[in-house]
C-alpha positions as CSV (number, residue, x, y, z in Angstrom):
1,M,45.8,-4.0,-59.8
2,T,43.8,-6.9,-59.7
3,S,42.1,-7.8,-56.5
4,V,43.6,-11.2,-55.2
5,A,40.8,-11.3,-52.0
6,T,38.6,-13.9,-53.6
7,A,41.6,-15.9,-55.5
8,R,42.4,-19.2,-54.0
9,A,46.2,-19.5,-53.3
10,L,48.5,-22.0,-52.7
11,V,50.4,-22.3,-49.4
12,I,54.1,-24.5,-50.8
13,V,55.4,-25.9,-47.6
14,P,58.8,-27.7,-48.4
15,T,59.6,-30.4,-46.2
16,Y,62.7,-33.0,-45.0
17,N,61.9,-34.8,-42.0
18,E,59.4,-33.1,-40.8
19,R,57.0,-35.8,-39.9
20,E,56.5,-34.7,-36.5
21,N,55.0,-31.3,-38.0
22,I,53.3,-31.6,-41.1
23,A,50.3,-32.8,-40.0
24,E,49.7,-30.4,-37.6
25,V,50.2,-27.5,-39.9
26,A,48.3,-28.7,-42.4
27,R,45.6,-28.7,-39.8
28,R,46.1,-25.2,-38.4
29,L,46.3,-23.9,-41.9
30,F,42.9,-24.7,-43.1
31,E,41.3,-24.1,-39.6
32,A,42.7,-20.7,-40.0
33,A,42.4,-20.2,-43.8
34,G,39.5,-22.4,-45.0
35,A,38.6,-22.0,-48.4
36,R,41.1,-19.6,-49.2
37,V,44.2,-22.0,-49.9
38,A,45.4,-25.5,-51.1
39,L,48.6,-26.6,-49.7
40,L,51.6,-28.0,-51.8
41,V,54.1,-30.2,-49.8
42,V,57.4,-30.4,-51.8
43,D,59.4,-33.2,-50.0
44,D,62.9,-34.0,-50.6
45,G,63.0,-37.7,-49.8
46,S,62.7,-37.3,-46.3
47,P,64.2,-40.6,-44.8
48,D,61.6,-39.9,-41.7
49,G,58.7,-40.8,-43.7
50,T,57.5,-37.5,-44.1
51,A,55.9,-38.1,-47.5
52,E,53.7,-40.8,-46.3
53,I,52.2,-38.3,-43.4
54,V,51.2,-36.5,-46.0
55,K,49.8,-39.0,-48.3
56,Q,47.3,-39.8,-45.2
57,I,46.4,-36.9,-44.7
58,A,45.7,-35.8,-48.1
59,A,43.4,-38.9,-48.4
60,G,40.1,-38.0,-49.0
61,T,40.5,-33.8,-50.0
62,D,41.7,-32.3,-53.4
63,E,43.2,-29.6,-51.3
64,I,46.5,-31.2,-50.0
65,H,49.2,-32.1,-52.8
66,L,52.5,-33.9,-52.7
67,L,55.6,-33.5,-54.8
68,E,58.2,-36.0,-54.1
69,R,61.6,-35.1,-54.7
70,A,64.7,-37.7,-55.3
71,G,66.9,-36.4,-52.3
72,K,67.7,-33.1,-50.6
73,Q,67.9,-30.4,-53.6
74,G,67.7,-27.1,-51.2
75,L,64.9,-24.4,-50.5
76,G,65.4,-22.9,-53.2
77,S,65.1,-25.4,-55.8
78,A,61.6,-26.3,-53.6
79,Y,60.0,-23.0,-53.8
80,R,61.0,-22.8,-57.3
81,T,59.7,-26.3,-58.3
82,G,56.3,-24.9,-56.1
83,F,56.1,-21.9,-58.0
84,A,55.9,-23.5,-61.3
85,W,53.6,-25.7,-60.2
86,A,51.5,-23.2,-59.1
87,L,51.4,-21.5,-62.4
88,D,50.7,-24.3,-64.1
89,H,47.3,-24.8,-61.9
90,G,46.1,-21.6,-62.0
91,Y,46.5,-20.3,-58.9
92,E,46.8,-16.1,-58.3
93,A,48.9,-16.1,-55.1
94,V,51.5,-18.3,-53.7
95,V,52.7,-18.4,-49.9
96,E,56.0,-19.9,-48.9
97,M,56.1,-21.2,-45.3
98,D,57.9,-23.5,-43.3
99,A,56.7,-26.8,-41.7
100,D,58.1,-26.2,-38.2
101,L,55.3,-24.3,-36.9
102,S,57.6,-21.2,-36.4
103,H,55.0,-19.3,-39.1
104,D,51.9,-19.3,-37.5
105,P,49.5,-20.6,-40.1
106,A,46.6,-18.2,-38.7
107,D,48.6,-15.3,-40.5
108,V,48.8,-16.9,-44.1
109,G,45.3,-14.8,-44.6
110,R,47.1,-11.4,-43.2
111,L,49.9,-11.6,-45.9
112,L,46.9,-12.5,-48.6
113,D,45.1,-9.6,-47.7
114,A,48.3,-7.4,-48.3
115,L,48.5,-8.6,-51.7
116,E,45.8,-6.1,-52.5
117,D,48.0,-3.4,-52.8
118,A,51.6,-5.1,-53.4
119,D,53.3,-7.9,-55.5
120,L,55.3,-9.4,-52.5
121,A,53.9,-9.4,-48.9
122,I,56.6,-10.4,-46.3
123,G,56.1,-11.6,-42.8
124,S,58.3,-9.3,-41.0
125,R,60.1,-9.9,-37.7
126,Y,61.4,-6.5,-37.9
127,V,58.4,-4.1,-38.4
128,P,56.4,-2.3,-35.8
129,G,54.4,-5.1,-34.3
130,G,56.9,-8.1,-35.3
131,G,59.5,-10.2,-33.3
132,T,60.9,-13.4,-32.5
133,R,60.5,-15.6,-29.7
134,N,62.7,-18.4,-28.1
135,W,66.0,-17.5,-29.7
136,G,69.4,-17.1,-28.4
137,L,71.4,-13.9,-28.9
138,L,73.2,-15.3,-31.3
139,R,70.6,-16.2,-33.6
140,R,69.4,-12.8,-33.1
141,L,72.6,-10.8,-33.9
142,L,72.9,-13.0,-37.1
143,S,69.5,-12.2,-38.6
144,R,69.9,-8.7,-37.8
145,F,73.2,-8.4,-39.5
146,G,72.0,-10.3,-42.4
147,N,68.8,-8.2,-42.9
148,L,71.5,-4.8,-42.4
149,Y,74.1,-6.3,-44.4
150,A,71.5,-6.8,-47.6
151,R,70.5,-3.3,-46.9
152,A,73.9,-2.1,-47.3
153,W,74.7,-4.1,-50.4
154,L,71.4,-4.0,-52.5
155,G,69.8,-0.7,-51.5
156,F,66.1,-1.6,-50.5
157,K,64.8,-0.6,-47.2
158,V,63.0,-3.9,-46.8
159,Q,63.7,-4.8,-42.7
160,D,63.6,-8.5,-43.5
161,S,64.3,-9.6,-46.8
162,T,65.3,-13.0,-45.0
163,A,62.2,-14.0,-44.0
164,G,60.7,-17.1,-44.9
165,F,57.1,-16.1,-44.6
166,R,55.9,-14.3,-47.5
167,A,52.8,-14.0,-50.1
168,Y,53.6,-13.6,-53.9
169,R,51.2,-12.6,-56.7
170,T,51.7,-15.2,-59.6
171,A,51.3,-12.5,-62.0
172,W,54.7,-11.0,-60.9
173,L,56.2,-14.8,-60.9
174,R,55.4,-15.5,-64.2
175,E,57.5,-12.4,-65.6
176,I,60.1,-13.8,-64.1
177,D,62.9,-16.8,-65.5
178,L,62.4,-18.8,-62.2
179,S,65.4,-20.6,-63.4
180,T,67.6,-18.2,-63.2
181,A,67.1,-17.6,-59.4
182,A,69.9,-20.2,-58.5
183,S,70.2,-19.0,-54.5
184,E,69.4,-22.1,-52.3
185,G,68.7,-21.2,-48.4
186,Y,67.9,-17.9,-47.4
187,A,70.1,-15.9,-50.1
188,F,66.8,-17.1,-52.1
189,Q,64.5,-15.1,-50.2
190,V,66.8,-12.0,-50.5
191,E,67.4,-12.8,-54.3
192,M,63.6,-12.9,-54.5
193,T,63.3,-9.7,-52.6
194,F,66.1,-7.9,-54.5
195,R,64.3,-9.0,-58.0
196,T,61.1,-7.7,-57.2
197,Y,62.5,-4.3,-56.0
198,R,64.6,-3.7,-59.0
199,A,61.3,-4.6,-61.2
200,G,60.0,-1.5,-59.4
201,K,57.0,-3.7,-57.9
202,R,55.6,-3.2,-54.4
203,I,56.6,-4.6,-51.6
204,V,55.0,-4.7,-48.1
205,E,56.0,-5.6,-44.6
206,V,53.4,-7.6,-42.4
207,P,54.3,-7.9,-38.8
208,I,54.4,-11.6,-37.6
209,T,56.0,-13.3,-34.5
210,F,58.5,-15.8,-35.6
211,V,58.6,-18.7,-32.9
212,E,61.6,-21.3,-32.6
213,R,61.0,-24.8,-33.4
214,T,60.2,-27.0,-30.9
215,M,60.6,-30.2,-32.8
216,G,62.8,-31.5,-35.3
217,R,66.0,-29.7,-35.9
218,S,67.1,-26.3,-37.7
219,K,68.0,-26.5,-41.0
220,M,70.3,-23.6,-40.7
221,S,74.3,-24.1,-41.6
222,K,77.3,-22.4,-42.3
223,K,77.0,-23.5,-45.7
224,I,73.7,-21.3,-46.1
225,V,75.2,-18.1,-44.4
226,I,78.5,-18.2,-46.1
227,E,76.1,-18.5,-49.6
228,A,74.3,-15.7,-48.5
229,L,76.7,-12.9,-47.9
230,L,78.7,-14.0,-51.0
231,R,75.8,-13.9,-53.1
232,I,74.5,-10.6,-52.1
233,A,77.9,-8.5,-51.9
234,R,77.9,-10.3,-55.9
235,W,74.2,-8.6,-56.9
236,G,75.1,-5.4,-55.4
237,V,78.6,-5.1,-57.1
238,A,76.3,-6.2,-60.6
239,A,74.0,-3.3,-59.5
240,R,76.3,-0.6,-59.0
241,F,78.3,-1.7,-62.0
242,N,75.3,-1.9,-64.2
243,R,73.8,2.0,-63.1
244,R,77.5,3.5,-64.5
């Protein structure tokens, strides 16, 4: 497997109303990962001026990039856009990371290191050494159930397929028709995990601690949860049918 240890990676951060956090995310990312990474912010027309903050912190550097989109188009769409940008610009790895500091930028290097022997490295809350902080009981139960549900339907052993902190080799992403990955929300993460698993690619889980945001509002909604439940069941049924 080709080494990515010395290759530069693109960290993709979708934003919608994250002006309170995005500058700190960028500062911590470059403090931790330095020359290993560049940052791409995909902003969905944030009315709070997130894009303007990104432009300010990007001034005078070639390491911070901004894609502005008209209106809120969804998490999956943002990552598909970011993946395509990374492929067009020759990066050998991409990292998905939230803009609310629930994902510690100091862990980016560990995810990239894990790609030495994998095509997908997931920052996992549910392997030894991983965990969550400042979550209520309902949120913990929902997350645990979602991952159990995905394993039951889809047949893989990944403990945290809903995780949004992860890294991919772009060589694997080039094999996927990203336009067919139509999910949004956390269903997108499960779909990409499932497609990686079905293709026989190697997946590793790296323990991380997820910390609930302290500023701004969570983007979780009933619509996102329902989409994930329905799509996962549909993929599971299709996979079982195709094996017959």
